[in-house]
MMTF fields as JSON, N, C-alpha, C and O atoms, coordinates in Angstrom:
{
  "mmtfVersion": "1.0.0",
  "mmtfProducer": "UNKNOWN",
  "numBonds": 359,
  "numAtoms": 360,
  "numGroups": 90,
  "numChains": 1,
  "numModels": 1,
  "chainsPerModel": [1],
  "groupsPerChain": [90],
  "chainIdList": ["A"],
  "bondAtomList": [4, 2, 8, 6, 12, 10, 16, 14, 20, 18, 24, 22, 28, 26, 32, 30, 36, 34, 40, 38, 44, 42, 48, 46, 52, 50, 56, 54, 60, 58, 64, 62, 68, 66, 72, 70, 76, 74, 80, 78, 84, 82, 88, 86, 92, 90, 96, 94, 100, 98, 104, 102, 108, 106, 112, 110, 116, 114, 120, 118, 124, 122, 128, 126, 132, 130, 136, 134, 140, 138, 144, 142, 148, 146, 152, 150, 156, 154, 160, 158, 164, 162, 168, 166, 172, 170, 176, 174, 180, 178, 184, 182, 188, 186, 192, 190, 196, 194, 200, 198, 204, 202, 208, 206, 212, 210, 216, 214, 220, 218, 224, 222, 228, 226, 232, 230, 236, 234, 240, 238, 244, 242, 248, 246, 252, 250, 256, 254, 260, 258, 264, 262, 268, 266, 272, 270, 276, 274, 280, 278, 284, 282, 288, 286, 292, 290, 296, 294, 300, 298, 304, 302, 308, 306, 312, 310, 316, 314, 320, 318, 324, 322, 328, 326, 332, 330, 336, 334, 340, 338, 344, 342, 348, 346, 352, 350, 356, 354],
  "bondOrderList": [1, 1, 1, 1, 1, 1, 1, 1, 1, 1, 1, 1, 1, 1, 1, 1, 1, 1, 1, 1, 1, 1, 1, 1, 1, 1, 1, 1, 1, 1, 1, 1, 1, 1, 1, 1, 1, 1, 1, 1, 1, 1, 1, 1, 1, 1, 1, 1, 1, 1, 1, 1, 1, 1, 1, 1, 1, 1, 1, 1, 1, 1, 1, 1, 1, 1, 1, 1, 1, 1, 1, 1, 1, 1, 1, 1, 1, 1, 1, 1, 1, 1, 1, 1, 1, 1, 1, 1, 1],
  "groupList": [{"groupName": "MET", "atomNameList": ["N", "CA", "C", "O"], "elementList": ["N", "C", "C", "O"], "formalChargeList": [0, 0, 0, 0], "bondAtomList": [1, 0, 2, 1, 3, 2], "bondOrderList": [1, 1, 2], "singleLetterCode": "M", "chemCompType": "L-PEPTIDE LINKING"}, {"groupName": "ALA", "atomNameList": ["N", "CA", "C", "O"], "elementList": ["N", "C", "C", "O"], "formalChargeList": [0, 0, 0, 0], "bondAtomList": [1, 0, 2, 1, 3, 2], "bondOrderList": [1, 1, 2], "singleLetterCode": "A", "chemCompType": "L-PEPTIDE LINKING"}, {"groupName": "LYS", "atomNameList": ["N", "CA", "C", "O"], "elementList": ["N", "C", "C", "O"], "formalChargeList": [0, 0, 0, 0], "bondAtomList": [1, 0, 2, 1, 3, 2], "bondOrderList": [1, 1, 2], "singleLetterCode": "K", "chemCompType": "L-PEPTIDE LINKING"}, {"groupName": "ASN", "atomNameList": ["N", "CA", "C", "O"], "elementList": ["N", "C", "C", "O"], "formalChargeList": [0, 0, 0, 0], "bondAtomList": [1, 0, 2, 1, 3, 2], "bondOrderList": [1, 1, 2], "singleLetterCode": "N", "chemCompType": "L-PEPTIDE LINKING"}, {"groupName": "HIS", "atomNameList": ["N", "CA", "C", "O"], "elementList": ["N", "C", "C", "O"], "formalChargeList": [0, 0, 0, 0], "bondAtomList": [1, 0, 2, 1, 3, 2], "bondOrderList": [1, 1, 2], "singleLetterCode": "H", "chemCompType": "L-PEPTIDE LINKING"}, {"groupName": "TRP", "atomNameList": ["N", "CA", "C", "O"], "elementList": ["N", "C", "C", "O"], "formalChargeList": [0, 0, 0, 0], "bondAtomList": [1, 0, 2, 1, 3, 2], "bondOrderList": [1, 1, 2], "singleLetterCode": "W", "chemCompType": "L-PEPTIDE LINKING"}, {"groupName": "PHE", "atomNameList": ["N", "CA", "C", "O"], "elementList": ["N", "C", "C", "O"], "formalChargeList": [0, 0, 0, 0], "bondAtomList": [1, 0, 2, 1, 3, 2], "bondOrderList": [1, 1, 2], "singleLetterCode": "F", "chemCompType": "L-PEPTIDE LINKING"}, {"groupName": "THR", "atomNameList": ["N", "CA", "C", "O"], "elementList": ["N", "C", "C", "O"], "formalChargeList": [0, 0, 0, 0], "bondAtomList": [1, 0, 2, 1, 3, 2], "bondOrderList": [1, 1, 2], "singleLetterCode": "T", "chemCompType": "L-PEPTIDE LINKING"}, {"groupName": "GLU", "atomNameList": ["N", "CA", "C", "O"], "elementList": ["N", "C", "C", "O"], "formalChargeList": [0, 0, 0, 0], "bondAtomList": [1, 0, 2, 1, 3, 2], "bondOrderList": [1, 1, 2], "singleLetterCode": "E", "chemCompType": "L-PEPTIDE LINKING"}, {"groupName": "GLN", "atomNameList": ["N", "CA", "C", "O"], "elementList": ["N", "C", "C", "O"], "formalChargeList": [0, 0, 0, 0], "bondAtomList": [1, 0, 2, 1, 3, 2], "bondOrderList": [1, 1, 2], "singleLetterCode": "Q", "chemCompType": "L-PEPTIDE LINKING"}, {"groupName": "GLY", "atomNameList": ["N", "CA", "C", "O"], "elementList": ["N", "C", "C", "O"], "formalChargeList": [0, 0, 0, 0], "bondAtomList": [1, 0, 2, 1, 3, 2], "bondOrderList": [1, 1, 2], "singleLetterCode": "G", "chemCompType": "PEPTIDE LINKING"}, {"groupName": "VAL", "atomNameList": ["N", "CA", "C", "O"], "elementList": ["N", "C", "C", "O"], "formalChargeList": [0, 0, 0, 0], "bondAtomList": [1, 0, 2, 1, 3, 2], "bondOrderList": [1, 1, 2], "singleLetterCode": "V", "chemCompType": "L-PEPTIDE LINKING"}, {"groupName": "TYR", "atomNameList": ["N", "CA", "C", "O"], "elementList": ["N", "C", "C", "O"], "formalChargeList": [0, 0, 0, 0], "bondAtomList": [1, 0, 2, 1, 3, 2], "bondOrderList": [1, 1, 2], "singleLetterCode": "Y", "chemCompType": "L-PEPTIDE LINKING"}, {"groupName": "ARG", "atomNameList": ["N", "CA", "C", "O"], "elementList": ["N", "C", "C", "O"], "formalChargeList": [0, 0, 0, 0], "bondAtomList": [1, 0, 2, 1, 3, 2], "bondOrderList": [1, 1, 2], "singleLetterCode": "R", "chemCompType": "L-PEPTIDE LINKING"}, {"groupName": "LEU", "atomNameList": ["N", "CA", "C", "O"], "elementList": ["N", "C", "C", "O"], "formalChargeList": [0, 0, 0, 0], "bondAtomList": [1, 0, 2, 1, 3, 2], "bondOrderList": [1, 1, 2], "singleLetterCode": "L", "chemCompType": "L-PEPTIDE LINKING"}, {"groupName": "ASP", "atomNameList": ["N", "CA", "C", "O"], "elementList": ["N", "C", "C", "O"], "formalChargeList": [0, 0, 0, 0], "bondAtomList": [1, 0, 2, 1, 3, 2], "bondOrderList": [1, 1, 2], "singleLetterCode": "D", "chemCompType": "L-PEPTIDE LINKING"}, {"groupName": "ILE", "atomNameList": ["N", "CA", "C", "O"], "elementList": ["N", "C", "C", "O"], "formalChargeList": [0, 0, 0, 0], "bondAtomList": [1, 0, 2, 1, 3, 2], "bondOrderList": [1, 1, 2], "singleLetterCode": "I", "chemCompType": "L-PEPTIDE LINKING"}, {"groupName": "SER", "atomNameList": ["N", "CA", "C", "O"], "elementList": ["N", "C", "C", "O"], "formalChargeList": [0, 0, 0, 0], "bondAtomList": [1, 0, 2, 1, 3, 2], "bondOrderList": [1, 1, 2], "singleLetterCode": "S", "chemCompType": "L-PEPTIDE LINKING"}, {"groupName": "PRO", "atomNameList": ["N", "CA", "C", "O"], "elementList": ["N", "C", "C", "O"], "formalChargeList": [0, 0, 0, 0], "bondAtomList": [1, 0, 2, 1, 3, 2], "bondOrderList": [1, 1, 2], "singleLetterCode": "P", "chemCompType": "L-PEPTIDE LINKING"}],
  "groupTypeList": [0, 1, 2, 3, 4, 3, 5, 0, 3, 6, 2, 7, 8, 9, 4, 10, 2, 11, 12, 4, 10, 12, 9, 13, 14, 12, 15, 10, 16, 15, 1, 17, 1, 1, 16, 1, 6, 16, 11, 10, 17, 1, 14, 6, 6, 17, 8, 1, 7, 0, 11, 1, 10, 7, 5, 14, 6, 14, 6, 10, 17, 11, 6, 6, 10, 11, 13, 18, 11, 11, 4, 14, 11, 13, 15, 6, 4, 0, 1, 13, 14, 18, 7, 18, 10, 1, 10, 10, 15, 15],
  "groupIdList": [1, 2, 3, 4, 5, 6, 7, 8, 9, 10, 11, 12, 13, 14, 15, 16, 17, 18, 19, 20, 21, 22, 23, 24, 25, 26, 27, 28, 29, 30, 31, 32, 33, 34, 35, 36, 37, 38, 39, 40, 41, 42, 43, 44, 45, 46, 47, 48, 49, 50, 51, 52, 53, 54, 55, 56, 57, 58, 59, 60, 61, 62, 63, 64, 65, 66, 67, 68, 69, 70, 71, 72, 73, 74, 75, 76, 77, 78, 79, 80, 81, 82, 83, 84, 85, 86, 87, 88, 89, 90],
  "secStructList": [7, 7, 7, 7, 5, 6, 6, 5, 7, 7, 1, 1, 2, 2, 2, 2, 2, 2, 2, 2, 2, 2, 2, 2, 2, 2, 2, 2, 2, 2, 2, 2, 2, 2, 2, 2, 2, 2, 2, 2, 2, 2, 2, 6, 6, 1, 4, 4, 4, 2, 2, 2, 2, 2, 2, 2, 2, 2, 2, 2, 2, 2, 2, 2, 2, 2, 2, 2, 2, 2, 2, 2, 2, 2, 2, 2, 2, 2, 2, 2, 1, 7, 7, 6, 6, 7, 1, 7, 7, 7],
  "xCoordList": [0.854, 0.0, 0.888, 1.959, 0.437, 1.195, 1.27, 0.44, 2.284, 2.377, 1.146, 0.88, 0.417, -0.784, -0.468, 0.008, -0.743, -0.67, -2.071, -3.039, -2.192, -3.508, -4.54, -5.723, -4.104, -5.044, -5.137, -5.903, -4.371, -4.411, -4.527, -3.607, -5.62, -5.792, -6.05, -7.13, -5.045, -5.166, -5.653, -5.349, -6.415, -6.976, -5.896, -5.979, -4.887, -3.778, -2.473, -2.479, -1.369, -0.058, 0.048, 0.639, -0.531, -0.509, -1.235, -0.78, -2.355, -3.067, -2.163, -2.13, -1.441, -0.539, 0.575, 0.903, 1.161, 2.244, 1.748, 2.41, 0.591, 0.04, -0.263, 0.081, -0.9, -1.253, 0.0, 0.034, 1.022, 2.242, 2.998, 3.641, 2.934, 3.551, 2.906, 3.595, 1.577, 0.878, 1.151, 1.23, 1.296, 1.582, 2.941, 3.09, 3.939, 5.255, 5.158, 5.772, 4.379, 4.181, 3.52, 3.958, 2.47, 1.745, 2.688, 2.687, 3.481, 4.417, 5.458, 5.83, 5.929, 6.893, 6.296, 6.955, 5.048, 4.365, 4.169, 4.376, 3.774, 3.568, 4.862, 4.854, 5.958, 7.248, 7.686, 8.212, 7.47, 7.837, 7.05, 7.599, 5.766, 4.937, 5.451, 5.558, 5.763, 6.251, 7.571, 7.761, 8.471, 9.77, 9.57, 10.196, 8.689, 8.433, 7.901, 8.313, 6.993, 6.44, 7.464, 7.501, 8.285, 9.3, 10.341, 10.663, 10.866, 11.873, 11.246, 11.853, 10.015, 9.326, 9.13, 9.274, 8.807, 8.634, 9.94, 9.957, 11.03, 12.341, 12.721, 13.315, 12.384, 12.724, 11.924, 12.316, 10.835, 10.022, 10.644, 10.149, 11.703, 12.341, 13.145, 13.503, 13.426, 14.197, 13.419, 12.855, 13.399, 12.717, 13.402, 12.752, 14.69, 15.439, 15.025, 15.171, 14.511, 14.143, 12.635, 12.181, 11.868, 10.423, 9.743, 8.801, 10.204, 9.601, 9.835, 8.921, 11.03, 11.315, 10.441, 9.938, 10.262, 9.402, 7.964, 7.294, 7.488, 6.128, 5.967, 4.956, 6.972, 6.922, 6.893, 6.173, 7.664, 7.662, 6.321, 5.873, 5.676, 4.33, 3.366, 2.517, 3.507, 2.652, 2.911, 1.97, 4.186, 4.516, 3.974, 3.42, 4.132, 3.613, 2.111, 1.585, 1.422, -0.028, -0.424, -1.39, 0.312, 0.039, 0.253, -0.556, 1.332, 1.571, 0.397, -0.065, -0.085, -1.22, -2.482, -3.335, -2.609, -3.748, -3.665, -4.692, -2.457, -2.253, -2.509, -2.861, -2.335, -2.49, -3.813, -3.785, -4.966, -6.211, -6.353, -7.025, -5.726, -5.77, -5.044, -5.495, -3.931, -3.195, -4.095, -4.097, -4.848, -5.758, -6.844, -7.168, -7.408, -8.441, -7.896, -8.52, -6.734, -6.118, -5.82, -6.07, -5.287, -5.015, -6.29, -6.303, -7.358, -8.61, -9.161, -9.627, -9.114, -9.565, -8.666, -9.151, -7.353, -6.404, -6.659, -6.697, -6.832, -7.073, -8.381, -8.459, -9.396, -10.688, -10.608, -11.399, -9.665, -9.534, -8.64, -8.581, -7.955, -7.074, -7.924, -8.976, -7.461, -8.207, -8.17, -7.169, -9.27, -9.342, -9.637, -10.265, -9.189, -9.455, -10.958, -11.68, -11.417, -12.821, -13.727, -14.943, -13.16, -13.969, -14.63, -15.397, -14.349, -14.937, -14.105, -13.002, -14.65, -13.93, -12.863, -12.141, -12.733, -11.715, -12.313, -11.706, -13.492, -14.191, -13.438, -13.901],
  "yCoordList": [-1.183, 0.0, 1.229, 1.228, 2.295, 3.542, 4.189, 3.941, 5.022, 5.761, 6.644, 7.475, 6.463, 7.268, 8.437, 8.27, 9.616, 10.804, 10.996, 10.495, 11.685, 11.865, 12.424, 12.098, 13.265, 13.92, 13.235, 13.677, 12.156, 11.457, 9.969, 9.35, 9.403, 7.957, 7.428, 7.615, 6.764, 6.221, 4.782, 4.062, 4.377, 3.035, 1.973, 0.888, 2.29, 1.357, 2.144, 3.372, 1.43, 2.07, 2.742, 3.814, 2.106, 2.676, 4.025, 4.953, 4.138, 5.408, 6.504, 7.626, 6.169, 7.137, 7.563, 8.747, 6.596, 6.905, 7.79, 8.758, 7.458, 8.25, 9.673, 10.649, 9.772, 11.082, 11.939, 13.101, 11.358, 12.126, 12.466, 13.513, 11.603, 11.919, 13.15, 14.047, 13.179, 14.349, 15.582, 16.689, 15.41, 16.548, 17.149, 18.371, 16.306, 16.813, 17.586, 18.642, 17.053, 17.747, 19.101, 20.115, 19.115, 20.348, 21.363, 22.537, 20.916, 21.821, 22.371, 23.542, 21.531, 21.981, 23.043, 24.029, 22.837, 23.823, 25.113, 26.203, 24.995, 26.164, 26.966, 28.19, 26.286, 26.96, 27.605, 28.718, 26.912, 27.468, 28.731, 29.701, 28.722, 29.915, 31.082, 32.208, 30.808, 31.867, 32.439, 33.655, 31.573, 32.031, 32.865, 33.912, 32.395, 33.146, 34.535, 35.51, 34.64, 35.957, 36.845, 38.049, 36.283, 37.091, 37.608, 38.796, 36.719, 37.143, 38.099, 39.102, 37.775, 38.665, 40.054, 41.051, 40.124, 41.425, 42.206, 43.406, 41.522, 42.187, 42.686, 43.756, 41.92, 42.322, 43.535, 44.199, 43.829, 44.981, 46.308, 47.369, 46.269, 47.514, 48.168, 49.342, 47.42, 47.964, 47.763, 46.696, 48.816, 48.675, 47.644, 47.021, 47.459, 46.511, 45.062, 44.21, 44.778, 43.393, 43.203, 42.159, 44.232, 44.18, 43.062, 42.442, 42.803, 41.736, 40.384, 39.561, 40.152, 38.89, 38.785, 37.708, 39.89, 39.902, 39.562, 38.83, 40.093, 39.791, 38.305, 37.702, 37.715, 36.268, 35.466, 34.472, 35.884, 35.16, 35.287, 34.344, 36.446, 36.584, 35.617, 35.003, 35.491, 34.553, 33.121, 32.368, 32.743, 31.39, 31.151, 30.089, 32.132, 31.999, 31.808, 31.006, 32.534, 32.402, 31.016, 30.429, 30.5, 29.146, 28.129, 27.217, 28.281, 27.367, 27.398, 26.35, 28.592, 28.693, 28.086, 27.584, 28.125, 27.499, 25.986, 25.308, 25.45, 24.002, 23.388, 22.213, 24.166, 23.645, 22.908, 21.772, 23.498, 22.761, 21.531, 20.568, 21.56, 20.388, 19.22, 18.078, 19.498, 18.453, 17.823, 16.603, 18.636, 18.102, 17.236, 16.176, 17.667, 16.87, 15.534, 14.492, 15.569, 14.329, 13.402, 12.199, 13.955, 13.154, 12.504, 11.311, 13.283, 12.745, 11.625, 10.612, 11.791, 10.725, 9.497, 8.366, 9.722, 8.618, 7.857, 6.627, 8.594, 7.954, 7.159, 6.082, 7.68, 6.991, 5.683, 4.77, 5.59, 4.374, 3.309, 2.182, 3.654, 2.679, 1.61, 1.915, 0.371, -0.685, -0.486, -0.041, -0.823, -0.724, -2.102, -2.933, -2.345, -3.641, -3.845, -2.949, -5.045, -5.391, -4.747, -4.707, -4.246, -3.569, -4.556, -4.154, -5.804, -6.805, -6.956, -6.42, -7.69, -7.923, -8.975, -9.218, -9.616, -10.646, -12.04, -13.023, -12.133, -13.409, -14.397, -15.521],
  "zCoordList": [0.0, 0.0, 0.0, 0.607, -0.692, -0.766, 0.609, 1.484, 0.77, 2.026, 2.144, 1.276, 3.196, 3.399, 4.309, 5.432, 3.798, 4.622, 5.19, 4.617, 6.264, 6.887, 5.921, 6.02, 4.985, 4.096, 2.747, 1.891, 2.531, 1.251, 1.486, 2.02, 1.103, 1.184, -0.215, -0.775, -0.772, -2.111, -2.023, -1.071, -3.036, -3.055, -3.242, -2.666, -4.046, -4.281, -4.356, -4.441, -4.322, -4.467, -5.828, -5.954, -6.85, -8.194, -8.232, -8.901, -7.521, -7.456, -6.873, -7.38, -5.818, -5.202, -6.137, -6.222, -6.842, -7.781, -8.926, -9.299, -9.476, -10.572, -10.093, -10.76, -8.948, -8.406, -8.218, -8.624, -7.602, -7.329, -8.605, -8.675, -9.616, -10.903, -11.534, -12.021, -11.518, -12.05, -11.202, -11.734, -9.9, -9.031, -9.367, -9.365, -9.657, -10.051, -11.366, -11.517, -12.322, -13.594, -13.357, -13.901, -12.549, -12.231, -11.586, -11.956, -10.632, -9.955, -10.926, -10.842, -11.847, -12.85, -13.763, -14.093, -14.169, -15.006, -14.226, -14.76, -12.978, -12.119, -11.977, -12.111, -11.709, -11.558, -12.873, -12.874, -13.989, -15.298, -15.597, -16.12, -15.268, -15.481, -14.639, -15.126, -13.387, -12.507, -13.017, -13.028, -13.435, -13.956, -15.214, -15.376, -16.112, -17.348, -17.037, -17.667, -16.077, -15.733, -15.038, -15.29, -14.179, -13.485, -14.469, -14.472, -15.303, -16.283, -17.297, -17.672, -17.742, -18.678, -18.1, -18.807, -16.835, -16.182, -16.166, -16.44, -15.845, -15.819, -17.223, -17.362, -18.248, -19.608, -20.071, -21.031, -19.421, -19.8, -19.362, -19.743, -18.58, -18.152, -19.27, -19.175, -20.319, -21.43, -22.731, -22.973, -23.572, -24.855, -25.74, -26.58, -25.565, -26.389, -26.125, -27.001, -24.931, -24.581, -24.396, -23.928, -24.773, -24.555, -25.355, -24.863, -26.565, -27.38, -26.706, -26.639, -26.214, -25.511, -24.259, -23.94, -23.56, -22.373, -22.734, -22.005, -23.858, -24.309, -24.594, -24.234, -25.244, -25.523, -24.23, -24.132, -23.246, -21.971, -21.262, -20.61, -21.384, -20.82, -21.515, -20.87, -22.83, -23.56, -23.098, -22.848, -22.986, -22.513, -21.106, -20.824, -20.231, -18.871, -18.871, -18.1, -19.725, -19.826, -20.33, -19.843, -21.295, -21.802, -20.686, -20.513, -19.931, -18.802, -17.829, -17.378, -17.504, -16.585, -17.189, -16.457, -18.502, -19.16, -19.165, -19.191, -19.141, -19.157, -17.775, -17.673, -16.738, -15.37, -15.144, -14.671, -15.46, -15.224, -16.115, -15.744, -17.284, -18.166, -17.507, -17.598, -16.848, -16.132, -15.068, -14.901, -14.361, -13.334, -13.957, -13.422, -15.074, -15.738, -16.218, -16.018, -16.85, -17.337, -16.166, -16.245, -15.08, -13.882, -13.358, -13.054, -13.252, -12.722, -13.59, -13.068, -14.912, -15.81, -15.699, -15.695, -15.61, -15.467, -14.17, -14.161, -13.08, -11.779, -11.795, -11.203, -12.464, -12.513, -13.288, -13.051, -14.208, -15.02, -14.391, -14.882, -13.325, -12.676, -11.97, -11.409, -12.006, -11.31, -9.802, -9.241, -9.167, -7.714, -7.132, -7.788, -5.909, -5.283, -5.132, -4.696, -5.501, -5.347, -6.379, -6.193, -7.455, -8.468, -9.417, -10.292, -9.259, -10.148, -11.407, -11.513, -12.349, -13.604, -13.492, -14.459, -12.337, -12.167, -12.316, -11.892, -12.912, -13.035, -13.878, -14.074]
}
């Protein structure tokens, strides 16, 4: 059985692994968005780098748009994982 934290009870070890894999992906996207916005903001201080800053703002926005998609994909993936006693083992 997966390590159970008080606030997370997974049905199987596989559920825990899948959940945490998606969480790492989500965190990576979140960090990438933050970095893109911070660097993009700094680039806006100079007219010479404003175009690059604009592109980073666009990338950051795309990252933020992908975040909920990761959650949806995770939820569908988790729902399709086999659970103990779910039947189908006839």
